[in-house]
C-alpha positions as CSV (number, residue, x, y, z in Angstrom):
1,M,107.3,28.8,-13.1
2,N,108.5,28.4,-9.5
3,K,106.1,26.4,-7.4
4,K,106.0,29.2,-4.9
5,F,104.9,31.8,-7.5
6,R,102.8,32.2,-10.6
7,V,103.4,35.0,-13.1
8,E,100.6,37.3,-14.0
9,K,100.6,40.1,-16.5
10,D,99.0,43.6,-16.2
11,S,99.3,46.7,-18.4
12,L,102.8,47.4,-17.0
13,G,104.2,43.9,-17.5
14,D,104.9,40.6,-15.7
15,V,104.4,40.3,-11.9
16,K,105.3,37.4,-9.6
17,V,102.3,36.5,-7.4
18,P,102.4,33.8,-4.6
19,A,101.1,30.7,-6.2
20,D,98.4,30.0,-3.7
21,A,97.1,33.6,-3.5
22,L,93.7,34.5,-4.8
23,Y,94.8,38.1,-5.4
24,G,96.7,38.9,-8.6
25,A,99.1,41.3,-10.3
26,Q,97.6,44.7,-9.4
27,T,97.2,43.7,-5.8
28,Q,100.8,42.5,-5.7
29,R,102.1,45.8,-7.1
30,A,100.2,47.7,-4.4
31,V,101.6,45.5,-1.7
32,H,105.1,46.6,-2.8
33,N,104.1,50.2,-3.4
34,F,102.4,50.9,-0.1
35,P,104.1,49.1,2.9
36,V,102.8,51.8,5.3
37,S,101.0,50.7,8.5
38,G,100.2,47.0,8.2
39,V,96.5,48.0,8.9
40,R,93.8,46.5,6.7
41,E,90.4,47.7,5.8
42,H,87.5,46.6,8.1
43,P,85.7,43.2,7.5
44,D,82.4,45.0,7.0
45,F,83.9,47.1,4.3
46,I,85.2,44.0,2.6
47,K,81.7,42.5,2.9
48,A,80.2,45.6,1.4
49,Y,82.5,45.4,-1.6
50,A,81.8,41.8,-2.3
51,L,78.0,42.6,-2.1
52,I,78.6,45.2,-4.8
53,K,80.3,42.7,-7.0
54,K,77.5,40.2,-6.6
55,A,74.8,42.8,-7.2
56,A,76.6,44.1,-10.3
57,V,77.1,40.7,-11.9
58,E,73.5,39.6,-11.2
59,A,72.3,42.8,-12.8
60,A,74.5,42.2,-15.8
61,H,73.2,38.7,-16.3
62,S,69.6,39.8,-15.9
63,L,70.2,42.4,-18.6
64,K,71.7,39.7,-20.9
65,A,75.2,41.4,-20.6
66,M,77.0,38.4,-19.1
67,D,76.9,34.6,-19.5
68,R,75.1,32.6,-16.9
69,W,78.0,30.3,-16.1
70,R,80.4,33.3,-15.4
71,A,77.7,35.1,-13.4
72,Q,77.0,32.0,-11.3
73,A,80.7,31.4,-10.5
74,I,81.3,35.0,-9.6
75,V,78.2,35.1,-7.4
76,K,79.4,31.9,-5.6
77,A,82.8,33.4,-5.0
78,A,81.4,36.7,-3.8
79,N,79.1,34.9,-1.4
80,E,82.1,33.2,0.2
81,V,83.7,36.6,0.8
82,I,80.4,38.0,2.1
83,S,80.3,35.1,4.6
84,G,83.7,36.1,6.0
85,K,85.9,33.7,4.0
86,H,89.2,34.7,2.3
87,Q,89.9,37.6,4.7
88,K,93.6,36.9,4.5
89,E,93.5,37.6,0.8
90,F,92.7,41.3,1.4
91,V,96.3,42.3,2.0
92,L,96.4,46.0,1.2
93,D,97.3,48.7,3.6
94,V,94.6,51.3,4.3
95,F,97.1,53.9,3.0
96,Q,97.2,53.1,-0.7
97,A,96.6,54.5,-4.1
98,G,94.1,57.3,-4.3
99,A,90.4,56.6,-4.7
100,G,90.9,53.0,-3.7
101,T,91.7,51.5,-7.2
102,S,94.1,49.0,-5.5
103,F,91.5,47.8,-3.1
104,N,88.9,47.5,-5.8
105,M,91.3,45.4,-7.9
106,N,92.2,43.3,-4.8
107,T,88.5,42.5,-4.5
108,N,88.1,41.9,-8.3
109,E,91.1,39.6,-8.4
110,V,90.2,37.5,-5.3
111,I,86.6,36.9,-6.6
112,A,87.9,36.3,-10.1
113,N,90.5,33.7,-9.0
114,R,88.1,32.0,-6.6
115,A,85.5,31.9,-9.4
116,L,88.1,30.3,-11.7
117,E,88.7,27.6,-9.0
118,I,85.0,27.0,-8.9
119,L,85.1,26.5,-12.7
120,K,88.1,24.1,-12.3
121,K,90.3,26.6,-14.1
122,P,93.8,27.7,-13.0
123,K,94.2,31.0,-11.2
124,G,95.2,33.8,-13.5
125,N,93.3,32.4,-16.5
126,Y,91.7,35.8,-17.1
127,K,90.7,35.0,-20.7
128,T,88.1,32.7,-19.2
129,L,87.0,35.0,-16.4
130,S,88.5,38.5,-15.9
131,P,88.8,40.7,-12.8
132,N,88.3,43.8,-15.0
133,D,85.8,42.6,-17.7
134,H,83.6,40.4,-15.6
135,V,83.9,41.0,-11.8
136,N,84.2,44.7,-12.4
137,F,81.4,44.8,-15.0
138,G,79.5,48.1,-15.1
139,Q,81.6,49.6,-12.4
140,S,84.6,51.8,-11.7
141,T,86.5,52.2,-8.5
142,N,85.1,55.8,-8.5
143,D,81.5,54.7,-8.0
144,S,82.0,51.3,-6.2
145,F,84.4,52.6,-3.5
146,P,82.1,55.4,-2.2
147,T,79.2,52.9,-2.4
148,A,81.2,50.5,-0.2
149,I,81.9,53.2,2.3
150,R,78.2,53.9,2.5
151,L,77.2,50.3,2.9
152,G,80.0,49.7,5.5
153,G,78.8,52.7,7.5
154,L,75.2,51.5,7.4
155,F,76.3,48.0,8.6
156,Q,78.1,49.6,11.5
157,R,75.2,51.9,12.3
158,Q,72.9,48.9,12.7
159,K,75.3,47.7,15.4
160,L,75.8,51.0,17.2
161,L,72.2,52.3,17.5
162,P,71.0,49.6,19.8
163,V,74.2,50.0,21.9
164,L,73.4,53.6,22.3
165,D,69.8,52.8,23.3
166,N,71.0,50.5,26.0
167,L,73.5,53.0,27.4
168,A,70.8,55.7,27.5
169,K,68.5,53.3,29.3
170,A,71.2,52.6,31.8
171,F,71.6,56.3,32.6
172,E,67.9,56.7,32.8
173,A,67.7,53.8,35.2
174,K,70.2,55.4,37.4
175,G,68.2,58.6,37.2
176,R,65.2,56.7,38.7
177,E,67.4,55.1,41.3
178,F,68.9,58.4,42.4
179,Q,65.7,60.5,42.1
180,G,65.6,61.1,45.9
181,V,69.2,62.0,46.4
182,L,69.4,65.8,46.9
183,K,72.6,67.5,46.0
184,S,74.2,70.8,45.0
185,G,74.2,71.8,41.4
186,R,77.5,73.1,40.1
187,T,78.0,75.8,37.4
188,H,81.5,77.0,36.5
189,L,82.5,74.2,38.9
190,Q,81.1,76.4,41.7
191,D,78.1,75.9,44.0
192,A,74.7,76.4,42.3
193,V,71.1,75.8,43.2
194,P,70.0,72.3,44.2
195,I,69.2,69.4,42.0
196,T,68.9,65.7,42.5
197,L,71.5,63.2,41.4
198,G,68.7,61.5,39.5
199,Q,68.0,64.6,37.5
200,E,71.7,64.8,36.6
201,F,71.8,61.2,35.4
202,R,68.6,61.4,33.5
203,A,70.1,64.4,31.6
204,Y,73.0,62.2,30.6
205,G,70.5,59.7,29.1
206,A,68.7,62.5,27.3
207,A,71.9,63.8,25.8
208,L,72.8,60.3,24.5
209,R,69.3,59.9,22.9
210,R,69.7,63.3,21.2
211,A,73.1,62.2,19.8
212,R,71.6,58.9,18.7
213,R,68.9,60.8,16.7
214,R,71.4,63.0,15.1
215,L,73.5,60.0,14.1
216,K,70.5,58.2,12.6
217,D,69.4,61.3,10.7
218,A,72.9,62.1,9.4
219,S,73.7,58.5,8.3
220,D,70.4,58.2,6.5
221,E,72.2,60.1,3.7
222,L,74.3,57.0,3.2
223,L,71.3,55.2,1.8
224,E,71.7,57.1,-1.5
225,L,74.3,55.4,-3.7
226,P,76.4,56.5,-6.7
227,L,76.8,53.0,-8.0
228,G,76.1,52.7,-11.7
229,G,77.6,56.1,-12.3
230,N,80.9,54.4,-13.3
231,A,84.0,56.5,-13.7
232,V,82.6,60.1,-13.5
233,G,78.9,59.6,-13.0
234,T,77.8,59.4,-16.6
235,G,77.2,55.7,-16.6
236,V,79.6,55.1,-19.5
237,N,79.8,51.4,-20.5
238,T,76.8,50.3,-18.5
239,P,73.7,48.8,-20.1
240,K,70.4,50.6,-19.9
241,G,68.7,49.9,-16.6
242,F,71.9,48.7,-14.9
243,R,72.1,51.5,-12.3
244,E,68.5,50.9,-11.0
245,R,68.9,47.2,-11.0
246,V,72.2,47.0,-9.2
247,V,71.0,49.2,-6.4
248,R,67.7,47.2,-6.2
249,N,69.8,44.1,-5.8
250,L,71.8,45.6,-3.0
251,A,68.6,46.8,-1.2
252,R,67.3,43.2,-1.4
253,Y,70.5,41.6,0.0
254,T,70.9,44.1,2.8
255,R,67.2,44.9,3.6
256,L,68.2,48.6,3.6
257,K,66.2,51.3,1.9
258,L,68.9,52.0,-0.6
259,R,68.2,54.2,-3.7
260,P,70.2,55.3,-6.7
261,S,71.6,58.8,-6.5
262,D,69.6,61.6,-8.3
263,D,73.0,62.8,-9.5
264,P,75.8,60.2,-9.5
265,M,78.3,62.7,-10.6
266,E,77.7,64.8,-7.5
267,M,78.2,61.8,-5.3
268,I,81.4,60.8,-7.0
269,Q,82.8,64.3,-6.7
270,S,81.5,65.0,-3.1
271,Q,81.5,62.8,0.0
272,Q,79.3,65.0,2.1
273,P,77.2,62.1,3.5
274,V,80.4,60.5,4.9
275,A,81.4,63.8,6.5
276,A,77.9,64.2,8.0
277,T,78.0,60.7,9.5
278,S,81.5,61.2,10.8
279,G,80.4,64.5,12.2
280,A,77.5,62.9,14.1
281,L,79.9,60.3,15.5
282,R,82.2,63.2,16.6
283,D,79.2,64.9,18.3
284,L,78.4,61.7,20.1
285,A,82.0,61.4,21.2
286,L,81.9,64.9,22.6
287,E,78.9,64.0,24.7
288,L,80.5,60.7,25.8
289,S,83.7,62.4,26.8
290,R,81.8,65.1,28.7
291,I,79.8,62.5,30.6
292,A,82.9,60.4,31.4
293,S,84.7,63.5,32.7
294,D,81.7,64.3,34.9
295,L,81.7,60.8,36.4
296,R,85.4,61.1,37.1
297,L,84.8,64.4,38.9
298,L,81.8,63.3,40.9
299,S,83.7,60.2,42.0
300,S,86.9,62.0,42.8
301,G,88.6,61.5,46.1
302,P,87.2,59.7,48.0
303,T,88.6,61.7,50.9
304,T,89.9,64.8,49.0
305,G,87.5,65.1,46.2
306,I,83.7,65.3,45.5
307,D,82.8,61.7,46.3
308,E,79.1,62.1,45.5
309,I,79.2,58.8,43.6
310,R,81.3,55.7,43.7
311,L,82.3,53.9,40.5
312,P,82.7,50.1,40.5
313,P,86.3,49.1,41.2
314,V,87.5,47.0,38.3
315,Q,91.3,46.8,38.9
316,P,94.0,48.1,41.2
317,G,94.9,51.7,40.4
318,S,98.5,52.0,41.3
319,S,101.8,50.0,41.1
320,I,103.0,51.7,44.3
321,M,100.0,52.9,46.3
322,P,98.1,50.0,47.9
323,G,94.4,50.1,47.8
324,K,94.2,52.9,45.2
325,V,91.4,52.5,42.7
326,N,91.0,54.8,39.6
327,P,88.1,55.6,37.3
328,V,89.7,53.6,34.6
329,M,86.5,52.8,32.6
330,A,85.7,56.5,32.3
331,E,89.3,57.3,31.4
332,C,89.2,54.7,28.6
333,L,86.0,56.2,27.3
334,N,87.6,59.6,27.2
335,M,90.5,58.2,25.1
336,I,88.1,56.5,22.7
337,A,86.2,59.7,22.3
338,F,89.4,61.6,21.6
339,Q,90.2,59.0,18.9
340,V,86.8,59.3,17.3
341,I,87.2,63.1,17.2
342,G,90.6,62.5,15.5
343,Y,89.1,60.2,12.9
344,D,86.6,62.9,12.1
345,T,89.3,65.5,11.7
346,T,91.0,63.2,9.1
347,I,87.7,62.5,7.4
348,A,86.9,66.2,7.2
349,H,90.2,67.0,5.6
350,A,89.8,64.0,3.2
351,V,86.3,65.1,2.2
352,Q,87.6,68.7,1.5
353,G,90.5,67.2,-0.5
354,G,88.3,66.1,-3.4
355,Q,89.2,67.8,-6.7
356,L,87.2,68.2,-9.9
357,D,85.3,65.0,-10.8
358,L,86.6,62.7,-8.1
359,N,87.6,62.6,-4.4
360,V,90.8,60.4,-4.3
361,M,91.1,60.4,-0.5
362,M,88.4,57.7,0.0
363,P,90.6,54.9,1.4
364,I,91.4,56.7,4.6
365,M,87.7,57.9,4.9
366,A,86.6,54.3,4.7
367,Y,89.0,53.1,7.4
368,D,88.5,56.0,9.8
369,L,84.7,55.9,9.5
370,M,84.6,52.2,10.1
371,M,87.0,52.4,13.1
372,A,85.1,55.3,14.7
373,F,82.0,53.0,14.7
374,E,84.0,50.0,15.7
375,I,85.6,51.3,18.9
376,L,82.3,52.7,20.1
377,I,80.4,49.4,19.3
378,N,83.1,47.4,21.1
379,Y,83.5,49.5,24.2
380,L,80.2,51.1,25.1
381,P,78.5,47.8,26.2
382,V,81.6,47.2,28.5
383,F,81.4,50.7,29.8
384,Q,77.8,50.3,30.6
385,K,78.2,46.9,32.4
386,K,81.4,47.7,34.3
387,C,80.8,51.3,35.1
388,V,77.3,52.8,34.7
389,D,75.3,49.8,36.0
390,G,77.3,49.6,39.2
391,I,77.5,53.3,40.1
392,K,76.5,53.9,43.8
393,A,75.3,57.2,45.2
394,Q,76.7,58.8,48.4
395,P,73.5,60.4,49.7
396,E,75.0,61.7,53.0
397,R,77.9,63.3,51.2
398,C,75.5,64.9,48.7
399,L,73.3,66.3,51.5
400,G,76.3,67.5,53.5
401,Y,77.5,69.6,50.6
402,L,73.9,70.9,50.0
403,E,73.4,72.0,53.6
404,K,76.5,74.3,53.4
405,N,75.8,75.5,49.9
406,P,75.6,79.4,49.9
407,A,73.7,79.2,46.6
408,L,70.6,78.3,48.7
409,A,70.3,82.0,49.3
410,T,68.9,82.2,45.8
411,L,65.6,80.8,47.2
412,L,65.4,84.0,49.3
413,N,65.2,86.3,46.2
414,P,61.4,86.5,46.2
415,F,61.4,87.5,49.8
416,I,64.3,89.9,50.3
417,G,65.6,90.5,46.8
418,Y,68.8,89.6,45.0
419,L,71.2,92.0,46.8
420,Q,70.2,91.1,50.3
421,A,70.2,87.4,49.4
422,G,73.7,88.0,48.2
423,E,74.7,89.3,51.6
424,I,73.4,86.2,53.2
425,A,75.4,84.0,50.7
426,K,78.6,85.9,51.5
427,Q,78.0,85.6,55.2
428,S,77.5,81.9,54.8
429,V,80.8,81.5,53.1
430,R,82.6,83.9,55.5
431,E,81.4,82.3,58.7
432,D,81.2,78.7,57.3
433,R,77.6,78.5,58.3
434,S,74.5,77.2,56.5
435,V,72.1,79.7,54.8
436,L,69.3,78.1,56.8
437,D,71.0,78.9,60.1
438,I,71.4,82.5,59.1
439,V,67.8,82.7,57.9
440,R,66.6,81.5,61.3
441,E,69.0,83.8,63.2
442,K,67.9,86.8,61.3
443,K,64.2,85.7,61.4
444,I,64.0,86.4,57.6
445,L,61.3,83.7,57.2
446,T,58.9,82.0,59.6
447,E,59.2,78.3,60.3
448,A,56.3,77.7,58.0
449,Q,57.9,79.6,55.2
450,I,61.2,77.8,55.8
451,K,59.5,74.5,55.6
452,A,57.9,75.5,52.3
453,V,60.9,77.2,50.7
454,F,63.4,74.6,51.6
455,S,61.2,71.6,50.9
456,V,62.5,69.0,48.5
457,K,59.6,69.9,46.2
458,N,60.7,73.5,46.0
459,L,64.4,72.8,46.0
460,T,64.3,70.7,42.9
461,G,62.2,73.1,40.8
462,H,58.8,72.9,39.2
463,L,59.7,72.2,35.5
464,E,59.9,68.4,36.1
465,R,56.5,68.4,38.0
466,D,54.9,70.5,35.3
467,S,56.2,68.1,32.5
468,K,54.8,65.1,34.4
469,R,51.3,66.8,34.5
470,R,51.5,67.3,30.7
């Protein structure tokens, strides 16, 4: 045997494996078979898989189906992976054999060979401790891989939900800061009845809170696990009580309210919970993109655009135009949102691609779901700090637009009716004069009526005041 390699045997024959690698023959074959992107599965997904191995072997030992010394070595090796060690041993491309068999075996082999080292045995000595017979005890790729997707998604959810809380709070804080800034509403990108900048920003916060609730509700479905169903959901080759015990172990490790699936076969065939969670992330991305686009519009200009708000300058905006500053934080958020939507499209096709008693498209689901979470977790706190927290209102600009807004004629409807109010609006546009000037000129209202009708209290509507009373 060359010092650089060791030879392992699988069901297809001999395979040369790097001598110092913890992975084995089946992983090495997959490395050669799938040199696609160079992208690896997410660390939280690897952690989830190692937790499954630990939970399964402890369940097996407690049911007297595995020797104590083997179980202890496997648990110790799995704990190292759970803590973040041996990441370089997970060498497989995210585009790999269907269902994730290659990744499952990568995990089995890494933990098995590390357990052999702990036992002072040579790597590859699978008669002593086997990746298939011991690390993979009571499992199949078909039930362990979808379980790992669910756990990984739940780990990521724990990180994203507080980030969304903070971003919603930031918009609500701006809503309070801008509550006295009167401005024109805009519908169809055209002038509409008045609002305050504060109302606009509070609505952004409310939209994010709704998206957060939907994500929480959708991803709660991930708490139900198919683990223990084995190859097709029948629990073949698992001891009695294994399914309940392995899920209980995982719940204890993670402090999540995990439960065994009522129908493991359904959860191996169908990946609806993954689609639902991805769909909720897509809906969040749609809202984030909409809000980012609004911020770009409201800050456009400053001399040739709307310029009702100013975004914090974070970097020069042009290689040729001195002094130009662009809304780069919002632009980046748009691109991230588009990517999350793209991930969801792939996941939707992958979920639909299941056939008969297994969905084999799970590896790409795992990667795309984890990455959709990851890019939002990483960027939203930066967006909050470098964009939202530093937004400044332009009250005079807002008021200047409002004073010339022909939609103010809407407030005359109760006095002169819709058609006559429309004539006032058209005259305002035609003569480039304010509605208020025309009202005074035509003596449509008394000064007392003008004061009441065009007061801030009346301009901003009664719904908010009524809700505060309630």
